[in-house]
C-alpha positions in Angstrom: 13.6 -25.2 -20.2 16.2 -26.3 -17.7 19.0 -24.0 -16.6 20.7 -26.4 -14.3 21.3 -30.1 -14.7 22.5 -32.6 -12.2 23.2 -30.1 -9.4 24.2 -31.5 -6.0 24.2 -28.5 -3.7 24.0 -29.3 0.0 21.4 -26.7 1.0 20.4 -28.1 4.4 23.9 -28.3 5.8 23.9 -24.5 6.2 20.4 -24.4 7.6 21.4 -23.3 11.1 23.4 -20.4 9.7 20.3 -19.3 7.7 18.1 -19.7 10.7 20.4 -17.2 12.4 20.3 -14.8 9.5 16.6 -15.0 9.3 16.2 -14.4 13.0 18.5 -11.4 12.9 16.6 -9.9 10.0 13.3 -10.4 11.7 14.7 -8.9 14.9 16.0 -5.9 13.1 12.7 -5.5 11.4 10.8 -5.6 14.7 13.2 -2.9 16.1 12.5 -0.8 13.0 8.8 -1.2 13.5 9.0 -0.3 17.2 11.3 2.8 16.5 9.9 4.0 13.2 6.5 2.4 13.2 4.5 1.6 10.2 3.2 4.5 8.1 -0.5 3.7 7.9 -2.2 5.1 4.8 -5.5 7.0 4.8 -7.3 3.6 4.2 -6.5 2.5 7.8 -5.8 5.7 9.7 -8.8 7.8 8.8 -8.7 11.5 7.8 -7.9 13.3 4.6 -5.0 13.1 2.2 -4.5 15.8 -0.4 -1.7 15.8 -3.1 -0.8 19.3 -4.3 1.2 19.7 -7.5 3.2 22.9 -7.8 4.6 24.2 -11.1 8.0 24.6 -9.5 9.9 23.0 -6.6 8.9 24.2 -3.1 10.4 23.7 0.3 8.5 21.2 2.5 9.2 23.5 5.5 7.4 26.4 3.8 4.4 24.3 3.0 4.3 23.0 6.6 4.3 26.5 8.0 1.5 27.4 5.7 -0.6 24.4 6.7 -0.1 25.3 10.4 -1.5 28.8 9.8 -4.5 27.2 8.0 -5.7 25.5 11.2 -5.4 21.9 9.9 -4.3 20.6 13.3 -1.8 17.7 13.3 -0.5 17.6 9.7 2.1 15.3 8.1 3.8 16.3 4.9 6.1 14.6 2.5 7.1 14.7 -1.1 4.9 12.6 -3.4 6.9 10.9 -6.1 10.5 11.6 -7.1 10.2 15.3 -7.5 9.7 18.2 -5.0 6.9 19.7 -7.0 4.3 17.3 -5.6 3.5 17.4 -1.9 1.3 15.0 0.1 -0.6 16.7 2.9 -2.2 14.3 5.4 -4.4 15.6 8.2 -6.7 13.8 10.6 -9.4 16.3 9.8 -12.3 15.0 7.6 -14.7 17.9 7.6 -14.5 21.7 7.9 -15.5 23.4 11.1 -17.9 26.3 10.8 -15.2 29.0 10.7 -13.3 27.2 7.9 -16.5 26.6 6.1 -17.6 30.3 6.2 -14.1 31.4 5.1 -14.2 29.3 2.0 -17.9 30.2 1.3 -16.9 33.9 1.5 -14.1 33.2 -1.1 -16.6 31.5 -3.4 -19.0 34.4 -3.2 -16.3 36.9 -3.8 -15.4 35.0 -7.0 -19.1 35.1 -8.0 -19.3 38.8 -7.5 -16.1 39.4 -9.5 -17.3 37.2 -12.3 -20.6 38.8 -12.9 -21.2 42.3 -11.4 -24.6 42.8 -9.8 -25.6 39.2 -10.2 -28.7 38.3 -8.3 -28.2 35.0 -6.4 -29.1 33.5 -3.1 -28.2 30.5 -1.0 -31.0 28.0 -1.5 -29.5 25.2 0.6 -26.5 24.6 2.8 -25.1 21.5 4.6 -21.9 20.8 6.5 -20.1 20.1 3.2 -22.2 21.7 0.3 -23.7 25.0 -0.7 -26.4 25.3 -3.3 -26.7 28.8 -5.0 -29.7 29.9 -7.0 -29.2 32.5 -9.8 -31.5 34.8 -11.7 -30.9 33.3 -15.1 -29.7 29.9 -16.5 -26.9 31.7 -18.3 -25.5 33.1 -15.1 -25.8 29.7 -13.4 -23.8 28.0 -16.3 -21.2 30.8 -16.2 -20.6 30.6 -12.5 -20.5 26.8 -12.5 -17.7 27.0 -15.1 -15.9 29.8 -13.3 -15.9 28.0 -10.0 -14.8 24.7 -11.6 -11.9 26.3 -13.4 -10.9 28.0 -10.2 -10.5 24.5 -8.6 -13.8 24.2 -6.7 -15.9 21.1 -6.9 -18.8 22.9 -8.5 -21.5 21.9 -11.0 -25.0 22.4 -12.1 -27.7 20.8 -10.0 -29.6 19.8 -13.1 -28.9 19.6 -16.8 -32.2 21.1 -17.7 -32.0 24.2 -19.8 -34.0 26.3 -17.3 -31.8 25.2 -14.3 -30.9 28.1 -12.0 -28.9 26.2 -9.3 -25.2 25.5 -8.8 -23.9 23.1 -6.1 -20.5 23.5 -4.6 -18.9 20.8 -2.4 -16.5 22.1 0.2 -13.8 20.0 1.7 -10.3 20.0 3.2 -8.7 20.4 -0.2 -10.6 23.7 -0.6 -9.2 24.9 2.7 -5.7 24.0 1.6 -6.1 25.7 -1.8 -7.4 28.9 -0.2 -4.5 28.9 2.3 -1.8 28.2 -0.3 -3.1 30.9 -2.6 -2.3 33.5 0.1 0.9 31.9 1.1 2.5 31.1 -2.3 1.8 34.0 -4.5 3.3 33.7 -8.0 3.4 29.9 -7.8 0.6 27.9 -9.6 -0.6 24.6 -8.2 -3.3 22.0 -8.6 -4.9 19.5 -6.4 -4.2 16.2 -8.2 -5.5 13.7 -5.5 -7.8 13.8 -2.6 -8.9 10.9 -0.3 -11.1 10.9 2.7 -11.8 7.9 5.0 -13.7 7.9 8.3 -12.0 6.5 11.4 -14.7 3.8 11.7 -14.0 2.6 8.1 -10.3 2.7 8.8 -10.5 0.5 11.8 -12.7 -2.0 9.9 -10.2 -2.1 7.1 -7.4 -2.7 9.5 -9.2 -5.5 11.2 -10.3 -7.1 8.0 -6.7 -6.9 6.6 -5.3 -8.8 9.6 -8.1 -11.3 9.5 -7.5 -11.9 5.7 -3.8 -12.6 6.3 -4.3 -14.9 9.3 -7.1 -16.8 7.6 -4.9 -17.3 4.5 -2.2 -18.8 6.7 -4.7 -21.1 8.5 -6.2 -22.3 5.3 -2.8 -23.0 3.8 -1.9 -25.0 7.0 -5.0 -27.2 6.5 -4.5 -27.6 2.8 -0.8 -28.5 3.0 -1.4 -30.7 6.0 -4.1 -32.7 4.2 -2.2 -32.9 0.9 1.1 -34.0 2.4 1.6 -34.4 6.2 0.9 -32.2 9.1 4.7 -31.6 9.5 4.8 -30.2 6.0 1.8 -27.9 6.8 3.7 -26.5 9.8 6.8 -26.0 7.7 4.9 -24.1 5.0 3.1 -21.8 7.6 6.3 -21.3 9.5 8.0 -20.1 6.3 5.0 -17.9 5.5 5.1 -16.2 8.9 8.8 -15.7 8.2 8.1 -14.1 4.8 5.5 -11.7 6.2 7.6 -10.6 9.1 10.7 -10.1 7.0 8.8 -8.2 4.3 7.1 -6.0 7.0 10.4 -5.2 8.5 11.8 -4.2 5.1 8.8 -2.0 4.4 9.2 -0.2 7.8 13.0 0.2 7.4 13.0 1.5 3.8 10.0 3.7 4.1 11.2 7.3 3.4 14.8 6.1 3.3 15.2 7.1 -0.3 13.5 10.0 -2.2 10.2 9.0 -3.6 10.0 5.7 -1.7 6.9 6.3 0.4 5.8 2.8 1.6 2.5 3.4 3.4 0.4 0.5 4.5 -2.5 0.8 2.1 -5.0 -1.7 0.7 -2.7 -2.3 -2.3 0.2 -3.2 0.1 -2.1 -5.6 1.9 -2.9 -7.1 -1.5 0.9 -7.5 -2.0 1.2 -9.4 1.3 -1.6 -11.8 0.3 0.0 -12.2 -3.2 3.4 -13.1 -1.6 1.7 -15.6 0.6 0.2 -17.3 -2.4 3.5 -17.1 -4.4 5.6 -18.5 -1.5 3.3 -21.4 -0.8 3.1 -22.3 -4.5 6.9 -22.6 -4.6 6.9 -24.6 -1.3 4.3 -27.0 -2.6 6.3 -27.8 -5.7 9.3 -28.8 -3.6 7.2 -30.7 -1.1 5.6 -32.6 -4.0 9.0 -33.6 -5.3 10.0 -34.7 -1.8 6.9 -36.9 -1.6 7.6 -38.3 -5.0 11.2 -39.1 -4.1 10.2 -40.7 -0.8 8.3 -43.3 -2.8 11.1 -43.8 -5.3 14.3 -43.6 -3.2 13.2 -45.5 -0.1 16.8 -46.2 1.1 18.1 -42.6 0.8 18.5 -40.8 4.0 16.1 -37.9 4.6 18.6 -35.1 4.5 20.0 -36.2 1.2 16.6 -36.8 -0.2 15.5 -33.2 0.6 18.6 -31.8 -0.9 18.1 -33.9 -4.0 14.5 -32.7 -4.3 15.5 -29.0 -4.0 18.2 -29.4 -6.6 15.8 -31.0 -9.1 13.3 -28.2 -8.7 15.9 -25.4 -8.6 15.6 -24.6 -12.3 11.9 -24.2 -12.1 12.2 -22.0 -9.0 14.7 -19.7 -10.6 12.8 -19.3 -13.8 9.5 -18.7 -12.0 10.9 -16.2 -9.5 13.1 -14.5 -12.1 10.3 -13.8 -14.6 8.0 -12.5 -11.8 10.8 -10.2 -10.5 11.4 -8.8 -14.0 7.7 -7.7 -14.1 7.8 -6.4 -10.5 11.0 -4.3 -11.2 9.3 -2.8 -14.2 6.3 -1.9 -12.1 8.5 -0.5 -9.4 10.5 1.7 -11.7 7.8 2.8 -14.2 4.5 2.0 -12.4 4.1 5.4 -10.8 3.7 6.5 -7.2 0.4 4.6 -6.7 1.9 1.2 -7.5 5.3 1.7 -5.8 4.3 0.4 -2.4 2.7 -2.7 -3.9 5.7 -3.4 -6.2 8.3 -2.9 -3.4 6.4 -5.2 -1.0 6.0 -7.9 -3.6 9.6 -7.6 -4.8 10.9 -8.3 -1.2 8.2 -10.9 -0.8 9.2 -12.9 -3.9 12.9 -12.9 -2.9 12.0 -13.9 0.7 9.5 -16.5 -0.4 12.0 -18.2 -2.7 14.7 -18.2 0.0 12.3 -19.4 2.7 11.0 -22.3 0.6 14.5 -23.8 0.7 16.1 -22.7 4.0 13.0 -22.4 6.2 10.2 -24.6 5.1 12.2 -27.6 3.9 14.8 -27.2 6.7 11.9 -27.0 9.3 10.4 -30.3 8.0 13.8 -32.0 8.3 14.5 -30.8 11.8 11.0 -31.5 13.0 11.1 -35.0 11.6 14.6 -35.7 13.0 13.7 -34.6 16.5 10.3 -36.5 16.5 12.2 -39.6 15.2 9.2 -40.5 13.1 9.7 -41.7 9.6 7.6 -40.0 7.0 5.8 -42.3 4.6 3.3 -41.7 1.8 
């Protein structure tokens, strides 16, 4: 299917204007990164993230005041999704201190005492994050396990054996938040719908590995394109890919939190989107480079500028069809994919647009300018 036939657009004549536009966008993106920074997700920052879903809209300021009184330390809050019923609570805490642990443990034991009067039980085992209770009968153990679970605690039977007497309860930051919100927001029901916990060592390793993955991808692409075509083409492809990554990163920083529900944290899925846009962009670039190489063999007397324009025009139909169909899917994912996929979809959306643009106005233009300045004729 061809949308355009016999086009003769002079793309490269405006290349210096688009160099300026790209440089301006990258500069503004760097300014945004310096001023606003990048909102690192729990994957890279380390700590705990808890999403609380209320049954009615709540004020972020009220939730923030409540978390301060809970002793969570440095806390970041934001709405999660497009509504104000869901609130994301991020804290650098990963484990409860002894005072917090004892407070939640006392709440659990109060619930046990209210559930079954005069119940005989004891604490069989206790760690920094769990408590194991032993009850007098299996029936009481089953009942208390169900009661605690329905009350929002991470509780369950130690064993599925019929004579099991033990119930294990895992205590974490989400339990501290639940206990604090119960006292602060009376008359409002809520549930913990998401909880993530990542240690700082794991976060640093993920951050390092993500940077290495992107850099290695660019190096491998340089080698691949350099061997398949010429070294100049490899430089042009990698130059365009650096351009795509910087532009997309700037957009992510600038638009993060700019609109309700658009929370663009740097998570593993966003890193996956960056790697995907690198692959998509280089695929489009290779198609045009392949046509340039083909036309260099056929039209040996055509000047290099006209030949590149001719090659881009002949592949424009394929470029628009490929990018257009991908964008349709990404837009659907962005609008209907939910909060979890929003960062991935937005990053890839900007990346596809930028990658399509850079294939023409950065990669191909770079090859022309480099070849012209070096005064070396490219031959295959």
